C-alpha positions as CSV (number, residue, x, y, z in Angstrom):
1,M,-10.8,-9.5,14.3
2,Q,-7.3,-10.2,12.9
3,K,-4.9,-7.4,12.3
4,H,-4.7,-6.8,8.6
5,S,-1.2,-7.0,7.1
6,I,-0.1,-4.7,4.3
7,T,2.4,-6.1,1.9
8,P,4.0,-4.5,-1.2
9,Q,2.1,-6.9,-3.4
10,N,-1.2,-5.2,-2.5
11,V,-0.6,-2.2,-4.7
12,I,0.2,-1.9,-8.4
13,P,0.0,1.4,-10.4
14,A,-3.8,1.3,-11.1
15,N,-5.0,-1.2,-8.5
16,L,-5.0,-1.6,-4.8
17,C,-5.9,-5.2,-3.7
18,I,-6.8,-5.6,-0.1
19,F,-6.5,-9.3,0.7
20,D,-9.0,-10.7,3.2
21,S,-10.6,-7.3,3.4
22,Y,-13.7,-8.8,4.9
23,K,-11.7,-9.1,8.2
24,V,-11.2,-5.3,8.5
25,S,-13.8,-3.3,10.3
26,K,-15.1,-0.2,8.7
27,K,-13.6,1.7,11.7
28,K,-10.2,0.7,10.3
29,F,-10.8,1.5,6.6
30,Q,-9.2,4.9,6.8
31,T,-6.2,3.8,8.8
32,E,-5.5,0.9,6.4
33,L,-5.8,3.2,3.4
34,N,-3.6,5.8,5.0
35,Q,-0.9,3.2,5.7
36,M,-1.1,1.9,2.1
37,K,-0.9,5.4,0.7
38,A,2.2,6.1,2.9
39,L,3.8,2.9,1.5
40,H,2.8,3.5,-2.1
41,P,2.2,7.2,-2.6
42,K,2.7,7.2,-6.4
43,S,-0.1,4.7,-7.1
44,E,-2.8,6.0,-9.5
45,V,-5.4,4.6,-7.1
46,W,-5.0,7.7,-4.9
47,E,-6.7,9.7,-7.6
48,R,-9.9,8.3,-6.2
49,G,-11.5,9.8,-3.1
50,F,-11.1,7.9,0.2
51,A,-14.9,8.1,0.7
52,Q,-15.5,6.3,-2.6
53,M,-13.0,3.6,-1.8
54,K,-14.5,3.0,1.7
55,L,-18.0,2.7,0.2
56,E,-16.7,0.0,-2.3
57,W,-15.0,-1.8,0.6
58,A,-18.2,-1.7,2.6
59,A,-20.2,-3.1,-0.3
60,H,-17.7,-6.0,-0.6
61,N,-17.8,-6.7,3.2
62,A,-21.6,-6.7,3.1
63,A,-21.7,-9.1,0.2
64,Y,-19.2,-11.4,2.0
65,A,-21.3,-11.3,5.2
66,L,-24.4,-12.3,3.2
67,G,-22.5,-15.2,1.6
68,I,-22.6,-13.6,-1.9
69,A,-19.7,-14.8,-4.1
70,R,-17.4,-15.2,-1.1
71,S,-14.4,-16.2,-3.2
72,H,-14.6,-12.8,-5.0
73,T,-15.9,-10.6,-2.1
74,K,-13.4,-11.7,0.5
75,D,-10.9,-9.3,-1.1
76,V,-11.5,-5.9,-2.5
77,D,-9.8,-4.5,-5.6
78,L,-9.8,-0.7,-5.7
79,N,-9.1,0.3,-9.3
80,F,-8.5,3.6,-11.0
81,P,-10.0,4.7,-13.2
82,Q,-13.6,3.3,-12.9
83,S,-16.5,3.8,-15.2
84,F,-19.3,6.1,-14.1
85,F,-21.7,3.1,-13.7
86,V,-19.2,1.2,-11.4
87,R,-18.7,4.3,-9.2
88,A,-22.5,4.9,-9.0
89,F,-23.1,1.2,-8.1
90,Y,-20.7,1.2,-5.3
91,A,-21.8,4.6,-4.1
92,V,-25.4,3.5,-3.8
93,V,-24.8,0.0,-2.4
94,G,-22.1,1.3,-0.1
95,V,-24.4,3.9,1.4
96,L,-27.2,1.4,1.8
97,V,-25.1,-1.2,3.6
98,W,-22.8,1.2,5.6
99,V,-24.9,1.0,8.8
100,F,-25.0,-2.8,8.7
101,V,-21.4,-3.7,8.2
102,K,-19.0,-4.0,11.1
């Protein structure tokens, strides 16, 4: 697995885009998020909980691994705010796939 690089372009006020997020193991999700928060502490994205962001990331990684819309699921965009339905979708899917993603 390649080391993921964090660049300033990854974060804008209401969006955190993690390029090639499928290459990052779930064991590294928290470390990556902590590093991005340290670099961009004023982003609105941090209003979301880390657990919620990690479940969305896991859902994207699972979709990528299954070959689903790879051009869209190779990266993950963590946005704030999110609608209730989007949060619920990623919470359910993220929990279901968590044990299967690397």
